[in-house]
C-alpha positions as CSV (number, residue, x, y, z in Angstrom):
1,M,59.1,283.0,34.1
2,S,62.0,281.3,35.2
3,T,62.2,277.5,35.7
4,A,65.2,277.4,37.7
5,L,65.0,274.7,40.4
6,R,65.1,275.8,44.0
7,P,66.9,273.5,46.6
8,L,64.8,271.4,48.9
9,P,64.7,272.7,52.6
10,P,66.2,270.3,55.0
11,P,64.2,267.7,56.6
12,V,62.5,268.6,60.0
13,R,63.8,266.7,62.6
14,P,62.1,266.2,66.3
15,A,63.9,268.4,68.9
16,R,65.9,266.4,71.3
17,T,64.7,266.6,74.9
18,G,67.5,264.3,76.4
19,R,65.2,261.6,77.3
20,R,65.2,258.3,75.4
21,S,62.1,256.2,75.0
22,A,61.8,252.9,76.5
23,F,62.0,251.5,72.9
24,G,65.2,253.3,72.0
25,A,66.9,252.4,75.2
26,A,66.2,248.8,74.9
27,S,67.5,249.2,71.1
28,A,70.7,250.8,72.1
29,A,71.3,248.4,74.7
30,L,70.7,245.2,72.3
31,A,73.0,246.9,69.8
32,L,75.7,247.4,72.3
33,A,75.3,243.7,73.4
34,V,75.7,242.5,70.0
35,L,78.6,244.6,69.4
36,A,80.3,243.2,72.4
37,G,79.4,239.6,71.5
38,C,77.4,239.2,74.8
39,A,74.1,238.6,72.7
40,T,75.3,235.2,71.2
41,P,72.9,232.6,71.9
42,P,74.0,230.2,74.6
43,P,75.5,226.7,73.2
44,P,72.8,224.1,73.0
45,P,72.5,221.4,75.7
46,P,74.4,218.3,75.2
47,P,72.3,215.3,73.7
48,P,70.7,212.8,76.2
49,P,72.3,209.8,76.5
50,P,70.8,206.8,74.3
51,V,67.3,206.2,76.0
52,G,67.4,202.6,77.6
53,L,70.9,201.5,76.5
54,A,71.5,200.8,80.3
55,D,68.2,198.8,80.5
56,L,68.9,196.8,77.1
57,M,72.4,196.1,78.6
58,D,71.0,194.7,81.7
59,R,68.8,192.0,79.8
60,P,70.9,189.0,79.1
61,A,69.3,188.4,75.5
62,E,70.0,191.9,74.4
63,R,73.5,192.0,75.7
64,A,74.2,188.7,74.2
65,L,73.1,190.1,70.6
66,Y,75.2,193.0,71.3
67,E,78.0,190.9,72.0
68,G,77.5,188.6,68.9
69,M,77.2,191.4,66.7
70,R,80.2,192.9,67.7
71,S,82.1,189.5,67.6
72,Y,80.7,189.2,64.1
73,E,81.9,192.7,63.0
74,D,85.4,191.9,64.4
75,G,85.4,188.4,62.3
76,Q,85.2,186.4,65.4
77,Y,82.6,184.0,64.0
78,L,82.5,181.2,66.5
79,A,82.3,183.7,69.4
80,A,79.4,185.4,67.2
81,E,77.6,182.5,66.7
82,S,77.7,181.3,70.5
83,H,76.5,184.9,71.4
84,L,73.9,185.0,69.0
85,R,72.5,181.6,69.8
86,R,72.6,182.5,73.7
87,A,70.5,185.6,72.5
88,L,67.9,183.6,71.0
89,D,67.8,181.0,73.8
90,N,67.3,184.0,76.3
91,A,64.3,185.2,74.3
92,L,64.9,188.6,72.6
93,R,62.1,190.8,73.0
94,S,62.1,192.5,69.6
95,A,60.9,190.6,66.5
96,R,63.7,192.6,64.5
97,D,66.3,191.7,67.0
98,R,65.4,187.9,66.5
99,A,65.5,188.4,62.8
100,V,68.9,189.8,63.0
101,A,70.3,187.3,65.2
102,H,69.0,184.4,62.9
103,K,70.4,186.5,59.7
104,L,74.0,186.6,61.2
105,I,73.7,182.8,62.3
106,A,72.7,181.9,58.8
107,F,75.3,184.1,57.2
108,I,77.9,182.0,59.5
109,T,76.3,178.7,58.9
110,C,76.3,179.4,55.3
111,T,80.0,180.2,55.2
112,S,80.9,177.2,56.9
113,E,79.0,174.9,54.4
114,R,76.0,174.2,57.0
115,T,73.5,174.7,54.1
116,A,70.5,173.2,55.9
117,E,71.0,175.1,58.9
118,C,71.7,178.2,57.0
119,E,68.4,177.9,55.3
120,F,66.5,177.0,58.6
121,H,68.0,180.3,60.1
122,F,66.6,182.6,57.0
123,R,63.4,181.0,57.5
124,A,63.4,181.7,61.2
125,A,64.3,185.1,60.5
126,R,61.4,185.9,58.1
127,A,58.9,184.1,60.8
128,A,60.3,186.3,63.4
129,D,59.7,189.5,61.3
130,P,57.7,189.1,58.2
131,A,59.1,192.2,56.9
132,F,62.7,190.9,57.1
133,Q,64.7,190.8,53.7
134,L,68.5,191.2,53.2
135,S,69.8,194.3,51.5
136,R,70.5,194.1,47.7
137,P,74.4,193.7,48.4
138,E,73.7,190.8,51.0
139,A,71.1,188.9,49.0
140,G,73.7,189.1,46.0
141,H,76.3,187.4,48.2
142,P,77.6,184.4,46.3
143,I,77.5,182.2,49.4
144,W,74.5,182.9,51.2
145,G,72.5,184.9,48.3
146,P,71.4,181.6,46.5
147,V,70.0,180.2,49.7
148,Y,68.3,183.3,50.7
149,R,66.8,183.7,47.2
150,R,65.7,180.1,47.3
151,I,63.5,180.5,50.5
152,A,62.4,184.0,49.6
153,G,60.9,182.6,46.3
154,Q,63.1,185.0,44.1
């Protein structure tokens, strides 16, 4: 008996009828679209404008806080103090905003050697927002850090 291997017959394929199924037609259309670059997703819509920014800028206290923060960042400390005090006088709505205004005034008053006023503003910041605390670098500052640590009980 011979153990020679015989080749396998070719696979049986269904006869073509000339008609494509709906699935086959859709697959072919999708493949052509992808190859043509038409199936790329549309770009995402632009992000919406900041919610309420225009409303915030219409409120005198919030606008003064914004101007005070900008002046502080620009090193214009007299203007910053004026804006921040006006923000507090105009009743900032957010406790966090009030704490930020007091904190920046505390920084300004400490650096101009008005230590009692600096301490007052740190206390006011904590009263406005009980969760208020300086960051580690801020609390380690050589001028206002000791005043803050004293009122924070550290």
